[in-house]
N, C-alpha and C positions, 0 to 999 in steps of 0.2 A: 868320405868326400864331403860327401853332399851336406851329413848334418854340421858339419864342422864350417862350412860353410856361412848355414843360415846361422850356430850358436855366433857369428863371428857378427854376419846380420845383427843380429840383436844387441850384440854391444856398444856395436857405432850408433844404433839406434836409440838406448839409454844414453849413449854419449852425448846426443845432440840433445836430451833433451834436457841433459845440461845444464848445458850453455845455450839454448836458447829454450821460444815459445813453441810449442807443439802440443800435440791431440792423439791419441789415443782413440780407437773405435775399430768397427767391424761388426760382421752379422755372423748370422748361423743358418741355415737351412738344409732339410732334407724330411722322411718318411717313414712311414711302416707303408709295403704295397703289397698285390696280391690280386696276380695273373689271372682272370678269370678262364681267360682263351687266347690261342697261339697258335700259331701254324706251324707244325714241324720243319717244314723247308727253312734253310735260310735266307732270309730278305735282306736288299741293301735296301741303303737310305729309310729306316724303320727307327721313328722317333721314339717310340713306346720304351715304356722300360724293359730290360733287359732277363731274361731267362724266360722259361717253358711254360706250356700250362702248368698250372696251381703253384707254379714259383712265387714264392715270396721274400721279403727282405727289412732290415732296417737299412736305411743310408743315412752317407752325409755327403748332397748335392753340391753343397758349398759350403766353406769355410773363410772366411774375410777376416786378414787383420791391418789397419789401416793406419801408418806416422804419418799426419798430415806439421808441415813444421814451415810458420814462419818468422822467414827470414829477416826482414825487414816490412818496409811499407810498399817495396818495387815488387819483392823476390818472394816466394815461397817453393815445397817443395813435399811432394806426396811417394811413401814406399809404403808398396801393399805385398803384401802375399796371399796366394789363394792355395786353400788346401781341398782337392777335391778327389771320386773315384774314379775318374776319368780317365788320371797320367797318375797311373803307381808306381809304386819307388821300385830295387830292382828285386829287395825282399817279398814286394805283394803288398805290403801297407801302405795307406793313404798316403799319395806323393804332395810335394808343397812347392811352389815355382814362385817366379816374381812373378804380381800380373802387373803392377806399374812402379814407373821407377823416372819420378820425371822432373822438370822446373819447371816453374809458370815467373813468366816476368809479363807482373800487371799492369797495362796499362802502355805499353812501349810506346803504343801512340794511341791520339785521342780515341775512346771505348774499343780499344782493342787490345788482345791480352797474348803473349804467347809464352807456348810450348815444347817442350825440348823432351827425347826422354821414351821411356814405355809408356802410350797413354793411349784413351779408347779412338777408335775410328769415328770420324761423324755419319757413320752409317745406319744408325739406330736407338742412339743416347737418347734422343729426344722420342722416340716413340716406345721402348721400353720404359721410358720415367712417366708416361702417358697411359699402357697398359697397367702398371702396377703392381702385379705380379709374375713378377723372374722368379719370386720363389717357387711358382708354379710350372712355367716355363718360360724359355726363351721366346723371344720375336719370332717370328718366321725368316730373317735372313739368317741370324743368328742359329736357328735351330737347323738347318739346313744347310749351313757350313758356308752360306752366300759369301758374306763375308764378314774375318776374321774379325772380334770384337776389339784387338788390340792388334799396336805396329808399333813400329820403332822410328820416330820418324820427328821434325818439326810439323806445326801448325800456327793458325792464327787464326783465332777469334774475337768475333766483334759485333758490333750493330753497323745497320745502316740510317735506320732510321731511330730514332727512341723510342722508348717504352716499350721495345720490343717487336714492335712493327713488324720490322725484317731485319735478318740476322744473319750474318754468314761465318761458316765452318773451313776452310778451307788446308790442308793436309799432303804432307812428302814425305812417306811412308816407304823401305824396304818392300812392303807386300808380303813380308814374311811371317806375319803375328808376332808371336813371344820369340820366335827361333831368331838366332845369328843371322846377319846376310849368308846369301849365298853365290847370289851373282850380281853383276853390275845393272840389274834394272829395278825400278822404281814405279810404286801404285802413289796412282795422284785423287784428291779424294776434293772432293765440291757438295757442300752442304746449305738451300735455303730455308730457314725457316719463318713466320709469319705470321702472329697472332693477332689477326686485323681488329677483333671484337672481342671482351672478354667469353672466356670456355671454351674461345676456336682454338687449335692450333695446327698448325700445317707446313709440311717442308717436302723441299724436293732435293732427291742425293743423284750423285754423279759421281762414281771414277772410273778411272782406265790404268788397266797395269799390264805396262809392257811387259814381255818376255819374250825370253830365244825363240827364233826360227827352231820349224822342224823342219826334217826329211820330209819329199811327199811321194810316197810310199807308187805312186804311178805316174812320175817325173824322176828317177834316181839324181840327173843330177841339178836341178830345184830345189829350193826351200822356199819355203812359208809361212805365213804369221801367223801367233797363236796370240797375240794381243786378248785380253780382258774390257768388256766395259760390263758396267752394270748401270742397273737406271733402277731411282725407287723412287712412289710417292708414298705420304703420311698424311690422314688429316684428321683429326680427335675433338671430339665436342665433350663438356662435361658442365654440369651444374654441382659447388659443390655440396657434399654431405644428399646428393641423390642419385646421378646416375654417370656414369659416365660411356660413352659408344667412340668406334676408332676405326678405320682401318688402313690397309696399308698393302701394296701391289708393287713386285719388281720383276723386273725383264734380265739376265745376266745373257750373254753373248761370247764365245771363245772362239776365235780367229779359226780354220781350218782344223775343229776338235775331234768333229766328227767325220767317221768311214761310213759313206754307206752303201760299199760295196763297189762301186762308180769312181769316186770323187772323192775327194775330204771339202767336208762343208762345215761350214759353222756350228756348234753346238748350242742351241738356246734354250735358256729356261725359263722357267715362270713359276708365279704362285700370286698369292693374295691371303689377306688375313680380316678374317671380320670378328670383333670382339665388344664386349659388352659386360657391366655392371651397374649393379641396383641396390640401394642403400633400403636394407628393409627395417632394420633398428641400427642406432648408431653404434652398436658392438657387434654389426651380422649385416654381413652383405653378398649378396650373389653375383656370381661371379661363370663369363661361358662367353667360349672364343674356338674357329671352326675358322681350317688354313685346306690348301687346295694349293698343291706344289708337281709338278710335273719338270723333272730337271730333265728333259729332253724332248723338245716338240716335234721334231720331224714325224714324218707317218710309219719311217719303218723302226722307229723306235718305241716296242710295246713292251705292257708289264710295268711303267715306274713310275707311273700317277700314283698318290699317297695324298688321300684324305683324310684331316687329323682333327678330332673334335674335342674341350673339354667343359666340365663345368664342377661345378664347385663350392662352396657355401664355405666362407670364410669367419670365425668369431675370432674380434680382438678382447683378448683376454686381461689387456694391458697395452698402452700404446708402442711398447714396444716385443711386446710377443701376441702369437696368433698362432689359431690352429682351423686348419682349410681341410677338412671330407673332401674330396676329388674325384672323378671318372674320369676315366683314360679311352681313347675311343679309335682305334685308327683301322682302317678302310685301303682293300690293295687294288688294283686293276690288274684287267684277267692276263696272265703267262700267255707270249707266243703261243705255249704248247694245249692253251686252249684251258687250262686248270685255275681257277679263282682261287688267288691265296687266302686263308679261312684271316677274318678283321680279328684284330686286337684289343682286349677290352681287361681293362686294365683300373683296380681301386685304392687308392691313396688312403690316408691322411697325414700331411705335409703339416709341418714345425717351421714355425721364422721368429728368430728372436735376434734381436739387435743389441748390441750394447757399443756404448759410449763414454 
């Protein structure tokens, strides 16, 4: 059934091409990786590639196939399929899902565009673009599942001041990613972006996700709120063909989510990411990154902090093809038992190809 749906979607796309202006595009990235070390016990919140010590594999982490359709001067649409190894089909093969399905109303009023459908959220599109190495890793908000990269809803994007000195992005979505809605509650997003001087980009982000109340185990006749709030800041500076440096910090709080043994309190997560790139030759760039992540900052929550390191050399053999030997190293906090899990070390060679 799923294959029939995908085939029908492809036929619709080709029919659309015949009646209007459109463009197909996409990209692929994947790796060969080898796990040098791994801890034998299962650990949560692990960002390093799957498998135990000495495990090795070839993998595709993303395949994008996109169709952009220009309907007229006012309206355009995007349809995108994604295939990766994280959502396999029922037979175990690499699965395919609808990543984007949206329509854009350009200049709905002066300087602002309206979007409806499955679309990116405002959380990290700017920081991900500035990082520039999604082929190596997601940004920290995406990597740790703090905010979904997509939501189903509507948004408004535009400039408050000219020349991108100050831009805004507001969105109202289901708060359920690409999945259909399953409750009445919604997630509200707001991002402000500024580019005050050449090379400098900064964003301030907040979202609020209303959620159903939950039962209080310490007072069975009452219910308590369980709403979620996320804050994030990003800043980056670049000089073309020389270097890029950036940093991102976030905090997320879920009301009454953590049971500390005597009451329900908020579960607060925090983290930050620092990264940099340096151009060595026109076709060769060095890249490095460090992340810190604590999913629960409560003093009674132990053994859950994660520190993530990535370093590599990216060789651009062509404007649309690159290969990047890289190293991933992830360390873990001491567990409540007193045991410190063994760090994870992975060697990779990542290939990235854009087709237009």
